[in-house]
N, C-alpha and C positions, 0 to 999 in steps of 0.2 A: 687315477693317473690324470684325468681331466682336471680335477680340482687342484692338483699340484703343478699343472702346466706342462706335464710331460707329453700329453696328447691332447688334441682338440676333442671337445665333447661332440659326440655323434648326435645330430639332431635330424628329425624328420621335418623338413621345411615345406614340402609340397603336400597340400591337403588332398585327400581322396576326391575323386570326381563329385561335384555338387556338394561339397562339405566346406566348413569353415577352416581357416588356417589353424595349424597346430601350434599350441603354446607349450613350451617346456620350461619348468621352473625347478631349480635345485635348491632345496631348503632343508634346514634341520627339522627333525621330528617335532611337531608342535600341535598340541590339541586344538589350538585356535585355528591354525592353517587347515588342518584336516577337516574340522567341523565346517569351516567356511567353504572349502572346496566342495564338500558333499552337499551342503545346503544349496550352494549356487547351482550345481548340476540338477538337483531334485526340483528346484524352483523352475527350471527350464523344461521339466518333464523328462529328463534323461536318467541314465543309470550310471553306476560307478563300479569299476573294478578296483579293489584294494589288494595289491599283491604283497603277501607276507610269506616268504619262501621257507618257513620252518614249521613243519607239521606239528612239532612238539609244543609250540606256543601259539598256534593259530587261533585256538579257542579263546585264549586270554586276550589276544588282540581284538578278536570279534566282540568280546564282552566290553572292552574299552570303547570301541566304536559305537556300540549300542548305547553306552552311557553318554557319549558325546552327542549322538544324533538319535535320540530315542524314537522319533517318529519314522525313521527309515526302516524299511522291511529288509532284513539281512539274511543271507545264506552263506554257508561256508562250503568250499570245495577244494579237494586235494587228492593226490594220487593214491592215498591209502584208503579212500572210500572204495567200496566195491563198485563194479562197473555200472550196475543198475542205479545205485544211489547217486553216482556222479552224473549219469545221464539225466536223472530226474532233476537234480539241482540245476544243470545247464538248461534244460528245457523250460523249467520254471522261471529262471532268470531271463531267458530269451523271450518268453511270453509276457514278461513284465510283472510277474508275481512278486519279485524281489527288486529292491532299489539298489542294493549294494551287495556285490559278491566278494567276500573275503576269501582269497584263494592263493594257491601257489602258482608257479609258472606253468602249471598244467594247462592253463588257458591259452598259452602261446601257440598251440598247434592247430591252426586252421579255423579259428572261430571268427565269425562275422556277425556281430551284434550291433547294428547301426545306432541303436538307442543308447549304447554305452559310450558316452563321449568323454568321460574322464577316467583316467587311470592314475592311481596313487601307488607308487612303488616304495615300500618300506625297505630301508637299508639297501638302496641301489648300489652302494659301494661294494656289496658282496657279490655282484653279478659280473659275468665276463663281458668282454667287448661285444660279442655277437648278441648278447641279450640286451 
């Protein structure tokens, strides 16, 4: 609806305390853009969330990202993992063992990982207004 002009795009314009301003970009899926965004964040010593909200194809997307950014340490997390596996993935990501977490929207519930400064949302057009 934002792209068609029916509604304004919802933007987070105020950065969290002691953090840089938030930049939002809406672009078509592009290997070059994704690789560039991940490389930029990793060069700053940060981490990346890559949201892909389809469990059925999340491993395929993770494999694509691994080909684009082979030096990045990646993990995958989604709601069909058992509780212990998901906890392990999140603890390992939080501790810096992984650079990129390819995941579903399961991460939207109360996580605070200050080192994860970039979030790439695949197919944002499939999400509701609240998301």
